[in-house]
Backbone bond lengths (Angstrom), bond angles and torsions (degrees), N, CA, C in turn:
res aa  C-N    CA-C-N  psi(-1)  N-CA   C-N-CA  omega(-1)  CA-C   N-CA-C  phi
1 E - - - 1.447 - - 1.585 110.31 -
2 Q 1.420 113.96 -34.55 1.458 115.90 177.14 1.522 111.46 -68.68
3 L 1.363 115.30 -37.16 1.513 121.04 -177.56 1.513 110.17 -68.48
4 A 1.299 121.10 -15.10 1.454 119.86 -178.98 1.577 110.73 -68.57
5 G 1.382 113.84 -25.32 1.472 116.13 178.12 1.547 115.12 -119.07
6 R 1.318 115.36 8.61 1.461 118.53 -177.08 1.543 108.57 -136.83
7 D 1.357 115.51 157.26 1.446 120.15 179.35 1.554 112.74 -82.26
8 T 1.299 114.85 -33.20 1.470 117.99 -179.32 1.611 107.44 -145.14
9 I 1.336 112.01 153.96 1.496 117.20 171.72 1.592 107.25 -138.73
10 D 1.251 117.41 157.58 1.467 124.49 175.73 1.563 103.89 -98.80
11 V 1.342 115.34 127.44 1.419 123.26 176.69 1.576 110.82 -114.78
12 S 1.248 118.72 150.88 1.415 118.84 177.36 1.560 111.91 -142.75
13 I 1.315 115.41 149.79 1.492 121.04 172.56 1.509 108.02 -126.46
14 E 1.334 111.65 128.77 1.458 118.14 -179.46 1.516 113.57 -104.43
15 T 1.275 116.87 133.40 1.454 122.07 174.95 1.551 109.09 -116.09
16 E 1.359 115.90 -175.93 1.442 119.98 -175.08 1.563 104.23 -66.65
17 S 1.250 119.67 -34.63 1.515 123.50 -171.15 1.477 115.28 -116.83
18 N 1.308 119.86 -15.72 1.443 119.05 -176.25 1.519 113.86 -142.27
19 S 1.288 116.97 163.68 1.395 123.04 173.38 1.513 111.26 -129.15
20 F 1.317 117.93 128.49 1.457 124.06 -176.85 1.506 111.31 -114.05
21 T 1.301 117.01 128.42 1.497 121.73 -176.00 1.481 111.23 -125.77
22 A 1.218 118.39 140.22 1.514 123.66 178.11 1.461 111.29 -145.63
23 T 1.308 116.67 155.63 1.523 121.88 177.73 1.526 105.23 -102.15
24 L 1.325 115.10 122.31 1.502 123.63 174.93 1.448 113.72 -99.29
25 H 1.326 117.47 126.70 1.496 121.93 179.85 1.521 109.41 -94.85
26 R 1.307 114.78 148.00 1.443 122.09 174.53 1.488 113.54 -52.79
27 E 1.391 115.91 -43.06 1.376 122.40 -178.74 1.592 112.86 -65.64
28 Q 1.230 115.27 -37.65 1.487 122.40 178.85 1.553 108.86 -63.73
29 F 1.310 118.51 -41.63 1.465 121.81 177.75 1.517 106.49 -65.32
30 S 1.332 120.69 -46.82 1.473 122.14 -177.79 1.478 111.08 -59.82
31 L 1.359 115.87 -41.60 1.456 121.19 -179.26 1.573 109.26 -65.30
32 A 1.268 119.35 -43.38 1.438 124.02 -176.71 1.583 106.65 -65.80
33 A 1.301 117.55 -35.20 1.521 119.26 -175.86 1.493 111.47 -90.92
34 D 1.347 119.58 -0.32 1.462 119.49 -173.58 1.474 114.74 -54.52
35 A 1.396 117.33 -45.60 1.403 119.90 -177.98 1.569 113.47 -57.30
36 W 1.335 111.38 -38.02 1.518 115.15 -178.05 1.628 104.97 -76.47
37 Y 1.221 117.72 -39.38 1.545 117.73 176.80 1.546 110.43 -59.77
38 A 1.250 117.83 -38.79 1.468 122.92 -178.38 1.553 109.75 -64.49
39 Q 1.344 117.77 -37.57 1.465 122.19 176.25 1.459 110.45 -65.73
40 L 1.407 116.58 -44.24 1.460 118.52 -179.03 1.602 110.94 -65.58
41 V 1.298 114.22 -38.24 1.452 116.69 -179.57 1.580 110.03 -67.08
42 E 1.252 117.91 -38.11 1.412 122.49 175.05 1.544 114.76 -62.60
43 L 1.266 116.86 -37.75 1.489 122.86 173.58 1.526 110.92 -62.79
44 V 1.296 115.24 -44.90 1.456 118.66 -178.99 1.514 111.11 -67.08
45 Q 1.342 116.64 -40.08 1.481 121.75 -178.82 1.587 109.07 -67.34
46 S 1.349 116.94 -34.27 1.458 120.58 179.96 1.527 109.68 -66.68
47 A 1.334 120.08 -27.81 1.415 123.35 -177.11 1.521 112.09 -97.66
48 H 1.314 118.47 -7.54 1.433 123.51 -175.22 1.561 110.45 -100.56
49 R 1.236 120.70 119.38 1.452 124.72 179.99 1.550 108.61 -74.70
50 A 1.388 116.40 132.42 1.420 123.19 178.64 1.478 111.97 -57.91
51 G 1.324 118.26 132.12 1.473 123.14 176.61 1.544 113.40 85.55
52 S 1.393 115.59 -6.70 1.411 114.02 176.32 1.514 110.46 -95.51
53 T 1.357 116.92 174.23 1.434 120.36 174.05 1.502 112.19 -114.63
54 A 1.278 118.79 153.96 1.521 123.25 -179.41 1.532 108.19 -158.79
55 T 1.340 112.73 165.92 1.392 121.09 177.40 1.529 108.27 -120.81
56 L 1.350 114.44 126.46 1.461 120.16 174.93 1.529 108.62 -102.57
57 V 1.369 117.79 121.84 1.363 126.03 -176.52 1.608 108.29 -103.04
58 L 1.351 116.59 118.33 1.399 122.44 -178.41 1.552 108.76 -100.04
59 S 1.292 116.39 144.02 1.467 121.29 170.24 1.545 107.80 -67.59
60 A 1.314 113.45 160.74 1.512 118.46 178.99 1.527 109.79 -58.88
61 R 1.319 117.14 -39.58 1.457 119.05 -178.46 1.571 113.33 -69.01
62 A 1.392 114.22 -39.98 1.455 114.94 177.26 1.500 112.03 -70.53
63 A 1.302 119.83 -31.64 1.478 121.16 178.75 1.509 112.87 -70.56
64 A 1.386 115.14 -18.81 1.464 120.44 179.50 1.562 112.79 -81.75
65 L 1.330 115.44 -11.66 1.509 115.65 -179.14 1.533 111.09 -75.03
66 P 1.332 117.01 123.57 1.450 120.98 -171.97 1.510 112.46 -56.16
67 G 1.322 118.29 123.49 1.450 121.07 174.05 1.511 116.86 92.06
68 L 1.372 116.73 -20.22 1.407 116.77 -175.37 1.553 114.82 -70.78
69 R 1.280 116.75 -38.33 1.532 117.36 -178.44 1.512 106.40 -68.23
70 D 1.352 119.47 -37.32 1.499 120.43 178.78 1.492 111.55 -61.83
71 R 1.342 118.56 -35.12 1.459 121.18 -177.08 1.537 107.06 -67.91
72 F 1.338 117.49 -44.37 1.461 117.42 177.53 1.547 113.21 -67.65
73 A 1.332 118.10 -38.11 1.459 122.43 -178.69 1.543 111.72 -64.55
74 A 1.318 118.82 -14.84 1.472 120.75 -178.83 1.536 109.60 -84.56
75 L 1.286 117.97 -11.47 1.520 122.19 -178.20 1.558 108.36 -75.46
76 A 1.295 117.03 134.91 1.447 120.81 -178.66 1.536 110.60 -72.28
77 G 1.344 114.33 137.71 1.487 121.13 176.22 1.464 111.29 77.43
78 L 1.328 121.21 16.02 1.470 121.93 -179.41 1.497 110.98 -122.16
79 E 1.328 114.87 122.83 1.428 121.24 173.38 1.581 107.34 -96.24
80 V 1.368 114.81 134.11 1.475 118.43 -176.47 1.531 105.97 -115.94
81 T 1.280 115.60 128.13 1.453 121.83 172.85 1.483 112.50 -133.18
82 A 1.272 120.02 158.60 1.481 123.79 -175.31 1.544 109.65 -120.82
83 L 1.260 118.90 140.48 1.415 124.95 175.89 1.565 107.59 -81.42
84 A 1.317 114.11 153.27 1.526 119.20 172.17 1.491 110.14 -72.67
85 D 1.332 114.43 153.31 1.534 118.73 -179.60 1.553 109.13 -63.99
86 T 1.301 116.29 -13.23 1.460 115.76 179.22 1.558 111.65 -96.78
87 A 1.277 117.83 5.34 1.453 121.66 -173.67 1.566 111.29 -61.72
88 P 1.288 124.72 -41.54 1.508 121.67 177.35 1.524 109.78 -59.29
89 A 1.261 123.51 -44.57 1.446 126.54 -179.84 1.492 110.98 -61.79
90 Q 1.403 114.72 -46.71 1.446 121.13 -179.49 1.552 110.41 -61.16
91 A 1.341 114.33 -46.85 1.448 120.23 -179.67 1.558 112.46 -59.31
92 A 1.321 112.57 -43.94 1.468 115.10 179.50 1.503 111.83 -65.24
93 A 1.366 116.90 -38.51 1.454 117.07 178.73 1.496 112.52 -68.66
94 A 1.323 117.64 -32.04 1.480 120.70 178.81 1.521 110.67 -72.96
95 R 1.340 119.14 -23.72 1.447 120.34 -175.61 1.551 109.83 -113.01
96 V 1.264 116.22 23.98 1.510 120.22 -174.54 1.526 113.18 -54.93
97 D 1.397 114.66 -36.57 1.408 116.49 178.72 1.517 115.71 -67.66
98 E 1.368 118.31 -23.31 1.415 121.48 174.93 1.525 114.22 -87.98
99 L 1.348 115.89 -14.22 1.453 119.60 -173.15 1.618 106.87 -93.42
100 G 1.257 118.46 -22.78 1.484 115.41 -176.35 1.562 106.43 174.19
101 P 1.374 118.03 -164.10 1.410 124.34 2.33 1.576 109.68 -81.63
102 A 1.355 110.38 164.55 1.494 115.13 -179.33 1.521 108.78 -154.35
103 E 1.292 117.34 147.88 1.441 125.67 -179.86 1.568 114.01 -123.13
104 P 1.293 118.96 107.54 1.460 124.49 3.99 1.541 109.42 -78.24
105 P 1.290 118.03 169.53 1.503 121.42 179.12 1.496 112.04 -57.80
106 S 1.367 115.11 135.54 1.456 120.19 -179.32 1.535 110.03 -88.75
107 L 1.325 114.00 152.64 1.458 120.67 173.81 1.487 111.30 -92.91
108 V 1.350 118.00 113.77 1.448 120.20 -178.22 1.552 107.33 -104.45
109 T 1.357 114.23 121.90 1.491 119.06 -174.74 1.591 110.01 -106.07
110 A 1.326 117.36 -18.48 1.450 121.16 -175.82 1.549 111.15 -155.98
111 L 1.310 114.38 146.76 1.491 120.88 174.00 1.485 108.19 -130.76
112 P 1.315 118.96 156.09 1.497 119.62 173.89 1.532 108.61 -61.21
113 R 1.354 111.93 139.48 1.499 118.70 -176.91 1.543 109.76 -71.20
114 R 1.290 116.75 122.60 1.427 120.11 -174.95 1.552 107.49 -153.47
115 H 1.323 113.80 69.53 1.487 117.53 178.55 1.549 110.36 -127.76
116 E 1.312 117.17 161.80 1.429 121.43 -176.23 1.500 109.04 -99.03
117 A 1.290 123.85 10.90 1.460 123.23 179.10 1.483 114.15 -71.01
118 A 1.332 114.80 -30.82 1.490 122.33 -170.60 1.524 107.10 -88.29
119 S 1.285 119.62 63.18 1.485 122.54 -175.58 1.516 111.79 -66.79
120 G 1.356 117.26 -25.90 1.484 121.39 179.32 1.518 111.78 -67.84
121 I 1.344 119.05 -22.52 1.483 118.76 -174.24 1.515 107.65 -67.64
122 A 1.357 118.08 -39.53 1.450 120.82 179.62 1.558 112.68 -85.84
123 A 1.301 114.25 -42.16 1.507 119.42 -171.39 1.526 111.25 -85.27
124 G 1.285 117.47 -24.79 1.478 120.61 -173.83 1.470 109.88 83.91
125 V 1.349 117.30 154.25 1.451 125.64 -179.58 1.456 108.64 -117.08
126 A 1.308 119.34 122.49 1.432 120.91 -179.44 1.477 111.81 -77.53
127 R 1.285 119.23 128.98 1.461 123.29 175.67 1.484 108.52 -74.79
128 T 1.420 115.93 132.27 1.413 120.82 175.87 1.582 109.57 -49.94
129 R 1.322 116.96 132.07 1.436 122.34 -176.58 1.558 109.04 -69.84
130 V 1.299 115.88 119.48 1.458 120.01 177.82 1.554 105.64 -125.76
131 A 1.285 113.13 153.15 1.447 119.87 -173.96 1.582 108.03 -62.07
132 A 1.365 113.53 138.63 1.479 119.49 175.68 1.470 110.94 -67.50
133 P 1.358 120.62 140.07 1.412 119.96 174.95 1.508 117.41 -63.58
134 T 1.329 117.92 150.32 1.450 120.00 176.60 1.556 107.13 -109.52
135 H 1.345 118.68 -19.12 1.484 120.65 -176.51 1.503 107.91 -142.69
136 V 1.377 114.00 154.64 1.442 120.08 168.10 1.557 107.22 -113.74
137 L 1.340 117.48 137.11 1.408 122.91 -175.07 1.551 110.44 -101.20
138 L 1.312 116.45 127.91 1.487 123.94 174.74 1.481 106.59 -130.06
139 D 1.343 117.31 118.00 1.435 120.84 177.59 1.439 112.52 53.70
140 S 1.325 116.85 44.54 1.510 125.02 177.91 1.515 114.54 67.85
141 R 1.326 117.26 13.92 1.501 121.03 179.66 1.495 108.09 -117.23
142 A 1.365 118.53 127.39 1.408 126.02 -176.61 1.475 111.50 -89.81
143 H 1.379 115.30 133.46 1.493 123.81 -179.67 1.523 106.63 -123.05
144 R 1.330 112.23 125.76 1.460 122.49 -172.95 1.555 112.95 -64.44
145 I 1.344 117.72 138.98 1.463 120.95 173.13 1.535 107.49 -111.10
146 D 1.280 116.44 124.37 1.537 119.41 178.74 1.511 108.39 -138.61
147 D 1.336 111.69 -156.09 1.458 123.20 -173.75 1.594 108.26 -72.94
148 E 1.347 117.25 -23.43 1.472 118.06 -178.74 1.543 106.36 -88.29
149 P 1.293 118.88 133.13 1.497 121.08 -175.69 1.526 107.96 -61.83
150 L 1.352 113.32 140.64 1.423 123.93 175.50 1.543 106.57 -111.71
151 V 1.331 115.83 111.37 1.481 121.88 -176.66 1.574 110.00 -89.58
152 L 1.248 116.82 126.62 1.480 121.72 176.87 1.482 106.90 -107.52
153 G 1.360 115.40 135.52 1.437 118.89 179.26 1.583 110.30 169.65
154 Q 1.354 115.33 -177.34 1.393 120.30 -178.87 1.510 112.85 -86.42
155 G 1.358 117.31 -15.87 1.441 119.04 -177.02 1.520 113.46 -86.64
156 E 1.344 113.26 140.42 1.465 117.32 177.12 1.475 115.08 -83.83
157 T 1.378 116.87 -17.90 1.370 122.07 175.56 1.543 113.20 -134.01
158 G 1.302 121.49 159.15 1.407 121.18 176.89 1.510 113.59 -166.56
159 A 1.312 117.84 179.02 1.474 120.84 -178.60 1.570 108.86 -67.36
160 D 1.349 115.26 -30.58 1.492 117.71 -178.27 1.536 106.50 -78.39
161 K 1.283 116.00 130.55 1.477 121.95 -174.56 1.529 108.89 -88.92
162 G 1.283 124.37 3.22 1.412 126.35 179.92 1.511 112.98 -66.87
163 R 1.322 116.69 174.52 1.462 120.83 174.00 1.477 109.57 -62.65
164 R 1.392 116.57 153.80 1.399 121.73 -178.26 1.545 112.14 -129.06
165 L 1.305 116.38 139.73 1.467 124.19 174.83 1.535 105.15 -116.30
166 V 1.449 113.23 100.33 1.496 118.11 -172.86 1.516 108.03 -85.95
167 L 1.380 109.76 123.81 1.468 118.96 176.13 1.505 109.33 -100.39
168 S 1.307 114.77 95.53 1.498 122.33 -171.57 1.499 109.44 -101.31
169 G 1.429 115.34 157.73 1.428 122.03 178.17 1.528 113.92 65.97
170 L 1.306 117.11 30.24 1.502 119.53 -178.32 1.494 112.36 -103.45
171 P 1.313 119.89 157.04 1.439 121.83 173.81 1.467 115.50 -66.92
172 A 1.331 116.54 168.86 1.458 116.55 178.11 1.494 111.91 -59.47
173 G 1.254 117.93 146.49 1.446 120.68 -178.45 1.503 113.16 129.17
174 V 1.367 116.27 -12.54 1.474 119.79 175.88 1.499 107.80 -113.65
175 S 1.385 116.77 130.17 1.453 122.36 -171.76 1.591 108.07 -85.37
176 H 1.310 112.29 169.30 1.467 121.05 174.81 1.467 110.61 -56.78
177 D 1.361 116.92 -55.63 1.459 122.18 174.16 1.607 104.64 -116.95
178 H 1.349 115.86 91.53 1.432 117.02 -168.23 1.522 111.84 -81.06
179 C 1.331 117.24 -52.15 1.494 120.98 177.69 1.484 109.77 -150.43
180 T 1.330 113.89 172.23 1.426 123.74 177.97 1.497 111.60 -126.40
181 L 1.333 119.78 135.74 1.477 124.83 172.24 1.530 107.69 -113.02
182 Q 1.340 113.16 135.21 1.484 116.06 -176.79 1.581 106.76 -155.30
183 R 1.344 115.57 141.74 1.407 121.86 176.04 1.564 106.71 -89.12
184 Q 1.281 114.79 131.61 1.506 121.86 175.00 1.525 109.55 -137.17
185 G 1.305 110.71 109.71 1.435 117.80 -175.17 1.546 107.90 66.88
186 G 1.353 117.44 -125.70 1.426 120.40 179.64 1.524 114.18 -96.38
187 D 1.389 116.28 5.73 1.409 120.45 -176.09 1.480 110.93 -111.47
188 V 1.398 116.83 162.84 1.407 121.25 167.62 1.474 108.43 -115.65
189 I 1.290 119.85 128.20 1.456 124.71 -175.85 1.415 112.00 -108.47
190 L 1.380 117.59 133.29 1.431 123.09 170.55 1.522 109.04 -101.85
191 R 1.350 119.81 129.41 1.378 124.00 175.58 1.527 109.50 -118.31
192 D 1.299 113.58 123.43 1.558 118.28 -174.49 1.502 107.81 -93.99
193 H 1.434 115.76 129.66 1.444 122.73 178.39 1.515 113.20 -115.17
194 S 1.304 116.62 5.74 1.468 120.63 -163.55 1.514 111.42 -98.37
195 R 1.363 110.96 167.26 1.463 119.29 173.22 1.497 112.08 -88.34
196 Y 1.328 116.36 -22.06 1.464 122.98 -168.41 1.566 108.61 -98.08
197 G 1.294 118.89 -17.32 1.512 119.10 176.59 1.506 112.12 98.07
198 S 1.361 109.01 148.28 1.477 119.82 171.82 1.613 106.09 -119.55
199 F 1.321 113.25 135.13 1.478 115.07 -176.00 1.516 109.25 -127.86
200 V 1.351 111.89 134.87 1.477 122.67 179.66 1.497 106.91 -107.63
201 N 1.319 117.88 116.64 1.442 122.55 -176.52 1.527 111.96 51.50
202 D 1.364 112.71 38.69 1.511 121.64 177.94 1.504 113.22 72.35
203 E 1.333 116.85 12.22 1.506 118.76 172.61 1.499 108.03 -109.84
204 R 1.395 113.98 130.87 1.478 117.87 -174.50 1.538 111.17 -70.91
205 V 1.317 114.79 139.25 1.473 120.48 179.65 1.551 108.40 -83.86
206 D 1.326 114.71 131.95 1.454 120.09 178.49 1.531 108.15 -102.97
207 G 1.282 118.11 85.03 1.432 122.45 179.07 1.524 109.54 91.40
208 E 1.373 117.96 -73.81 1.420 119.60 178.67 1.501 111.19 -149.96
209 A 1.324 115.40 161.62 1.466 117.67 -177.46 1.573 106.11 -151.00
210 V 1.391 116.52 152.06 1.450 123.29 172.68 1.468 107.33 -84.78
211 L 1.356 118.89 134.13 1.416 128.00 -178.72 1.522 113.70 -99.27
212 A 1.275 119.68 150.71 1.479 124.02 175.30 1.500 108.48 -130.74
213 A 1.340 113.56 152.46 1.435 121.34 174.06 1.512 107.23 -56.78
214 G 1.384 115.70 136.36 1.411 121.18 -174.76 1.556 117.13 95.51
215 D 1.323 116.39 -15.73 1.432 119.78 177.78 1.543 112.01 -66.15
216 R 1.332 117.81 150.46 1.402 123.14 170.69 1.496 113.25 -106.62
217 L 1.291 118.99 126.22 1.479 124.17 -176.19 1.502 108.09 -107.53
218 R 1.363 114.79 120.37 1.471 118.57 175.87 1.519 107.36 -117.88
219 L 1.354 112.78 126.45 1.461 120.33 178.91 1.559 111.66 -101.77
220 G 1.254 116.92 116.86 1.476 119.59 177.60 1.524 109.68 81.98
221 T 1.387 113.46 -176.92 1.473 123.48 -178.04 1.530 107.13 -137.48
222 P 1.361 121.79 115.60 1.364 127.91 -7.41 1.491 118.78 -64.27
223 G 1.433 113.37 -29.14 1.384 119.55 172.20 1.489 117.09 68.73
224 V 1.380 114.08 -153.81 1.438 120.85 -176.69 1.565 107.74 -135.10
225 V 1.278 117.57 146.22 1.452 120.00 -177.09 1.536 109.60 -111.71
226 L 1.357 117.63 134.82 1.419 121.92 179.92 1.529 107.81 -126.25
227 E 1.261 119.48 154.58 1.471 122.60 -179.55 1.506 110.31 -110.31
228 L 1.321 118.57 143.79 1.470 125.82 175.93 1.518 106.39 -102.38
229 V 1.340 114.85 128.86 1.537 119.82 -179.84 1.541 107.28 -134.11
230 A 1.337 111.60 162.96 1.496 118.64 175.86 1.578 107.13 -124.29
231 V 1.343 109.87 126.55 1.442 116.84 -177.73 1.532 107.35 -100.28
232 T 1.321 116.49 122.69 1.460 119.83 -177.92 1.525 111.14 -106.20
């Protein structure tokens, strides 16, 4: 909790015969917790649809963990906010009519979510504007993205007469016509046609999503990973 607002703190352990003191750095704590933070970020990404906006509400204790809030804030389309440490008491007071009284007293473990902290749910969260990709990279080779649809999949031919990027020799999980990339105006749109899913930065695409340079596109599971780049 102290490291949330300071770069270093002095910590000590007392025994019957000795006292041990050390200086703990904020960066050291973040590094030690990184594996746990990565799992939490993966859980959030698995629940967040690519291209959509959402609000992540952290408890006061979670928000105090050094570096955790910053890890979540780096995710595209996600607004991160923290509740005050008095939020549980305030919520209980606001919902007192739903909590009781009762004889004998009832145990309440959950209430419908009804708080104003998640402003992004209603208002939407704008994704930071990043350059639209001009090419998709597969095995270090760049393939141009333009107004003509580029179909990615295992099939060499299909009903769609657009250009095709054939992904051959892949494990199960990539469809014949898996997805389409196309430039529309100033954006590049991904449209998913598969049974197995298309994932942008490990977030599953629900129908279609707007792509940005630097995004990682994974087709299927385990599938294949492609990179989106902008050539200037």
